[in-house]
N, C-alpha and C positions, 0 to 999 in steps of 0.2 A: 562723481558729479558734485557731491557735497563739498569736496575739497576745492573744486573750481569755484563754486559759489562763495565759499569762505575767502578764497584768494581775491576774488573780485570785490568782496565785501571789504577786505582790508584796504584796497585802493580807494574805494568809494567812501568808506566811513572815515578813514584817517585823513585823507587828503580832500576834504570838503564834501564828503558824501553823507555818511550816517544813515539817515532814513532812505537815502537813495538806494541802498541795498534792497529795501523793500519796494521802492518805487519803480525800479527799472523793469520789472516783469509787466507784460501787457495786460491782459484781462485778469480779473481776480481768480486766483487759483483756488481749487477746492480745499487744499491744505494750508492756505494762507492764514496767518494768525494775527490778531491785534498786537501792536507793539507799543509799549509804554515808554515814556520819556526816559525813565530810569534805565530801562533795558538798553536804550540807545547809548547812554553814557557808559554803561558797563561793557557793552559790546565794543565800543570804541577803545576803552581802556585796555581790554584784552587784546584786541588787534594791534593797538599801538605798541604794547609790550613785545609782541612778536616781531614787529618791523624795526623797532629800536634796537638794532643789533648790538651796539656798544653800550647799551643801557645807561646813556647819559641824560635821558629824559627828553631828548629831541630826536626828530627824524630829519636827517639831511637829505638833500637831493640824491647824493650818492647811495644812501641806504634805500631810498625809494626806487632808484634805478636798478639796484641789485635785486630787490624783490620782484620788480617787473621782469627782469631777465630770468629769474627762477620760474616764475609763472609762465613766461613765454616758452621756456624749454619743456615744461610739463605739458603745455597745450600742444606743442609741436609733436611730442611723442604720441599723444592721444590721437591727433589728426592722422598721423602716419598709420597708426593701427586701424583706423576706420576707413582709410582711403580705398583699400582693396574692395570692400563691399560697396562703397559709394560709387566707384567707377561703373560697376555693373548696373546699379540702380539708375545712375545718371544716363547711361547708354540706353537702357530700357525706356526711360522717360522721354528721351529725345527721339528714339526710334518709334514714331507715332504709329506706323502700321505694323510694327513688330516683325519685320522681315529679316532682321539681322544686319541691316545696313542703314546708315544714316545718309539721307540725301541732303543736298544743299538747302532745299526748301524746309526740311525738318530741322536742320541745324539753325537756320535763320529764325524760324518760328519759335524755337526753344530759347533763343538768346535775345529776343526782341526787348524784353523788359530788364535785362541784366544791367544795363547802364544806369538806370534809375535807382536800382537797389544799391549799387556801389556808391552813387552820389549820396544817398541817404545815410549810409554807414559813415562816410567821410564827414558829413555835416554833424553827426552826433559826437564828433570829436575823438573817434577811435584812434587817430594818428597821434594825438597828444599824449595819451596814455597816463600811466601812473606817475611818471616823473615830469610830465609836461605842465600843461595849464592847470591841472588839478592841484599839483604841488604849489604852484604860484598863488592860486586862489586861497589855499589853506594857510599859507604863510602870511598871516594877517599883518604882522609887524615888519615884514620884508627883510628879516635878518638871515635868510638863507636856510632856515630850519623850522620845523613844525613842532611845537610843544603839544603835550597832551591837551592843555587848555584850548589851544587853537584848533586842534582836531575836533574836540568835543563841541566847540563853539559852532563850527561849520556844520557838524552833524545835527546839532540841536536846531539850528536855523532851518535846515531842510525838514527836520521832523515837525517843527512848528508850522511850516507851510502845508504839510500833509495833514496835520491835526485840525481839520476844518472846524470842528465844533469846540475846540479848545478845552477838551476834557482831560488832557494828559495822555490819551491813548489814540494812536492812529490805526484805525481798522483797515482791513484790506479794501473795503469799499471807499473809505475816505482817501486812501492812497491812489486808487484808480481815478476817483473824481478829481483829485488834485492834479494828476497827470493830464487829464482831459482839459482842465482849466488852463494849465500852462501851455498845452498844445494850441488851444484856441487863441490864447494871447499872442503866441509866436506867429500864428498865421494871420492874425489881425494887424500886426505891426509890420 
């Protein structure tokens, strides 16, 4: 699980994310820790070094897509391993009266809200992924590659939005409040 989070952190931090790594989780987790601005810079530099495969100091769209492909492959392997147990749990959840059969009414009731959930995932930009809009946003000078400076600039901009009291540290509570403020702004417009 930790590797998955780090892989997602690479995408978010290097290609315009940074503090987004800490911002994407919903409510404040019990083990969430404050994050200092310097921590964001160091984390981005570490992740940048991993993604910059040819070590030329830039991440190209091809390098970003390669990392995305690797992460997708690992994710697919984990999903296949979990599916066996998930099928049984899903069946049990849909089979409301637990008689070992799913009626049309049980099926329809279970899938009533599925369309809304799929729409929400699409609106969050899941389809654009690591090499899509995120890359284009991080490439500030539009030269087709992202430098460490560009990656850190995007990450620090997100960090600064989350550091509501401007003390150089974004606490889990500030990150949650920042997410709520952005959500309210999106719904207001």
